[in-house]
N, C-alpha and C positions, 0 to 999 in steps of 0.2 A: 504494500500500500504506500502511495506517495503522499507525504504530508510535509509541506513546506521545506522540501529538500531539493535544491536546484540540481543535484546530481542524479536524482532518480528519474526513471522514465515512466510516464503516466500512460494509462489506457483511457482514451476518450471515445465514447460511443456517440455518434452524431446522426441526426436525420439527414439522409442523402440529399434533401432539397435545400439545405443550407449552403449558400455560396461562400467561397473564400475560407472555409473552415481549415483547409490544409495550410493555406498561407498564414492564417493567424495562430493555428494550434500545433502544427507539426513539430515545432521546436520543443514541445513539452513531452513528446513521446509518440505513441501509436494512436492514429486517428482511424476509427472503424466506422465506415459508412453503412447505414441500414435504412430500409424504407421505414418512415416514421410509424406507420400502423403496425409494423411487424417487429418492433423492438420488444424483446422478451426479458423476463427475469434472468434467464440463463445467460443472455448477452451481457448482463451487468454484474455477474458474480465477482469478477476481478477488475471491474471498471472503476476508475477514480472519479470520472465525471460523465454526465449525460447532457447532451446538447440537442434540443428538440425544437419543433414548431408545434402548432396547435393540435395536430392529429394524434399525439401520443399522450394518453392519460397517465399522469404520474401519480400512482397510488401506492399504498402500503404493500399490496401484493406484488407490485412491480419491483419495489426496492428492498423489501424485507430480506435481511441476510446477505445483501450485496455490499460491495466495498465503496459504493458511490458516496462521495462527500460533497458534491456540488451538482446542482441541476440548473441549467440555463435554457430559457425559452426565448427564442428570437422573435417574439410576438408581442403585440400590445396586450391582448387578453390573457388571463391566467386562470380561467375557470376549469382548465384541464389539469391543474396542479392542485394536489391536496396539500395546501400550505400548512395547515395545522400539523399534519404528520411530519413534514420536513422540519418544522421548528422543534417539535418534541424530540425528534431524533438527532437534532444538532446538525442537520444537513443544510448547507448553504444553498440559496437559490436566488435567481434573478430573472427578470424579464427585460423587455426592450420597449418601454412605453414611448410612444410617439415615433417609432422607427419608420413605420409605413403610413403615417397620417397623411402626408402629402399625396401618396399614391391613391389612398381612398378618396381624398378630395378630388383628385383628377378623375377618378372613376365616376363619382356622383355627378360632377359637372358635365362630363362627357355624355352620361345617360340623359341629363336634362337637355343638352343640345340635340340629341337624337329625338327626344320626345317632342321638341319644338317642331320637328319636321313630320314625324309619324303620327303625332296625336294633336298637333295644333296648340301645344302648350305656349302660353305667353309668359315667358320667364321673367321678362322685365316688369311685367304687371302683376306678377304672382307674389303671394305671401308664402314664404318658406318657413316651416316649423322644424326646428332641430331638437331632437330628443337625445340628451346626453351632451354635456359640455366639457368633455375631456379634450385630449390633444386633437382628435379629429373634428369634434364639434366646434371648437374654437377656430380652427383653421378654415373650416367650411363657412362659418359665419363671416369671417374676414373676407374670404374670396367672393362670396355672394354680395356683400356690401360694396366691394370694389366694382362689381358688375351692375350696381344700382338696384339690387334686389332687396326688398324688405324682408327682415328676418325676425322671428321670435324664437325663444329658447325655453325648453323645459328640462329641468334637472332638480328633482325634489331633494336629493341629498345636498347639493350645493346651496339650494334655497334655504334649507334647514341650517346649514353652517353659517351662511351670511346673515340670517335673521332679518333684521330691519332693512338691511341693504339688499335684500333679495328681490327688489322690484324689477330687476332685469329678467327674472324668470317668470314664466306663466305655467299654469296647470296643464296636465295632459288633456283635460277636457277643452281647454282653450286652444291647444295645439290642433285639435281635431277640426277646427275651423279654417285651417291653412289650406292653401291650394296644393302645396307640396309638403310632405312629411318625410324626413330622413332620420333614420334610427342609428344611434351611435352609442349604445350602452353596453356595459358588461353583462354577462349572464349571472343573475343573482336569483336564487331559488327561494330564499327565505329572508326573514328580517323585516325591517321597517320599510324598505324600498325595493321589493322584489321586481325583477324585470321579466321573469319567465311568464310567457303569454301576456305580456303587457298590452299587446294588441290582440284582444279576444273578441268574442261576438259583439259585445256592446260597442267597443271602440270601432271595429271594422264596419259595422252597420251604420255608424254615425259619421263616417267620412263624408265630406261635402261632395256635391255633384262634380264630376270630372276631376277629382283629386288624384294626385300622384303619391304613391307610397313606395319608399325605397328602404331596403334593409341590407346593410353591409356589416352588421354587428354579429349577432349569433342567431341561428335559425329559430331557436325556441322563443325568441322575443315575440314572434308572431305565432299564433295558433294556426299552423299551416292547413289543418283540416277545415277549420272554420273559414279561412281565407278562400279556399277553393269553393266552398259553398256560396260565399258572398259574391265571388266573381261570376258565378253562374247567373246571378240575378242583377249584377251591376256592371254591365259592359262599358259604362262610362268611366270606370276607374282605370288608372294606369298603374301597373305594379312592376317594380324592379327588384328581383331577388338575387343576391349573390350568395346568401347563406340559407341553409335549409335544416329543418328538423330531420333527425336520423341520418345525417350525412355519414357515409357517402351514398346511402340508399335513399335518395330524395324521391318525393312524390312526383312521378312523371306526369300525371294528369295536371297537377298544379303548375309544373314547369311549362307545360303546353299552353296553359291559360294566361300566364303572365306576359307582359310586353317584352321584358328583357330578363333572360335567365342565364346566369353564369356560375361556374363551379368554384365558388369561394376563392376568387382571385382578385378582389377589389384592391387589396394591398400588395399584390404580387409584382410590383415593379422591381426591376433589378436594384435600383437605388434603395428602396425600402428594405429589401432582403439583406443587402450588404451592410446597411446601417445597423440592422438587427444583429448581424454576426459580430460587428465591431463592438456594439454595446455589451453583448454577452462576454466577449473577450476581455473587456475592461473589468467587468464584474468578476470573472474567473480569476484574473490576475490579483485583484484585490483580496478575494477569498483565500487564495493560496499563498499570498505574500510575494508575488512576483512583480517586477516592474513591467508596466504595459508599454513596451518600447515600440510597438508597431502602430501605425496609423492607417486609416482607410485610404488616404491618398497615396500611401507608400505601397499598398498591395493591390489596389483596384486595377482592373484591366482597361486601360484607356483606349485600347483598340475597339472597345464597345461603345465609345462615345458616338453620338449621332449628330451629323450635320445635314440639315434639310435645305434643299433648293426649292423655294416656293414657286419658282417659274415653271417647274415641271408639272405643277398641279393645275395649271390654267386650263380651263375648258370654256369654250365660247367666250374667250377673253375675260373670264371672270375668275376671281380668287376670293375665298371666304374663310372665315375662322373655322367653320365646320370642316372644310376640305383639309385645312392644316391639321386640325385635331385628328381627323381620321387617318391622316398619313403618319401621325405619331403613335396613336393608339386607337385601334378599331374595337370598341366594345361589342359591336355587332358580330365580329369574327368570334369572339368568346361565346356569344349567344348561339351562333350557328354550330360551333364545335360541340357545345353541350347538347343541343337539340338533336344532333345526329346520333347520339347515344341512347335516346329515350325509348326507342322501340326495341332495344336489345333485351335479352333475358336478364333477369335480376342479377345474377352473378356477374355477367358481363358489364352491366351498368355500373356496378360497384367498382370493378377494376378500371373501367373507362374514366370514371370521375377522378380517381387518383392519378391516372396516367395524364389526364389533361393538366393537372397541377404539376406533376413531375416533369413533364416535357413542355412546360409553358415557354412560349417564345420570349425573346428579349423584349422587354418593355421599359423604356426610359421615362422618367417623370418630365413633365412639361418644362420645369425650370432648368433642366440640364441640356435642352436642345439648342444647338447653335444653328444659325441661319446664314446661308449664302445669300447675296443680294438683299441684305436686310434693309438697306436704305430704300431700295425699290419697293420692298414689301410694305414698309411704313408709309410710303407715299401712295401706294396703290390701294391699301385697305381702307383708307379714310379714317377720320378721327373716332367715330363710334366703334368700328370694328377693331381699331388699334387699342382702344380702351378695353374692349372685351378680351382681346388677346392677353393684355397685361393682367387683367383681372383673373384670367385662367392660370396665370403663373409663368407665361412665356417671357423670356428676357428679350426685349426689343428696344 
């Protein structure tokens, strides 16, 4: 067992979908890559550390009797980790709050742009209700306001913390009056502010006419069965689901009924994932008493940087924000990729869901994109579209 000894070689078991883990961790010993859902107790018997994403439930049965001293999850959410057990056993653990927040915001904004075209959404004239005011909720609110969109926020926990200063928050009932509702809460099953089935029969039936509902948090925040029933009677609603109850075996009928369906990839940008790995690396070093001598800029593969020439996107002498967004990130490709799996047998659908995540294409966040002919683009877009581009996070 390796314990604060720079001469020993550690065994580190990692989810194979975590990028740059070899670059950050190979200096500590052996890095063993495994599919996240297939990591077992036996894999960890002689492992010093476990590095995961959200698909690996970290429980007593997984860790009991193993040598694991540290668990790092390169994710925002931590509902897959039995935190009480880790604390009681003296096992260090860390997550990566905020690592993929910008990616999720990119995803939500992209979906709204697509719904402007496919469903006639008037985004500039809409009221957007954000439920959950953590890293993602804050950044989404800021981006929407830069786009000139009105925003209200619901976060009962923060409202309770701020007390008299909680006027910036509204109730969930008030949120239901919004034209667009975007959910960004952790999965909480019990306590004063549970989020499990936060959107249930009452809430779903009370959505205003032509409302848009987006969930990129956890599948169980919405009662999926009830949502399917509501959509049968409410064709006016637009629904975007990136997360599902019972993943990876999602409800294929519900997936067919929603407007945009994706396989839990809202935060799956390359930038978000590598930031998550870096954050776990720093927590790992702090736990074991090592100096965190590596930085993301020192190990990232800059050959994956993206430079876009907007002139190649011109059709009929027109260029638009949506054309540029689609060239950088096509959420509808993610939608099509998932829909192609829905008619497969159950076992094949489960495997296909994970394969879509494992083999996910390179996706860079809007803020990282460089532009050729940027002066031409600025002059061609016009002031309104240029403001929209900057609001989306592009650097121009």
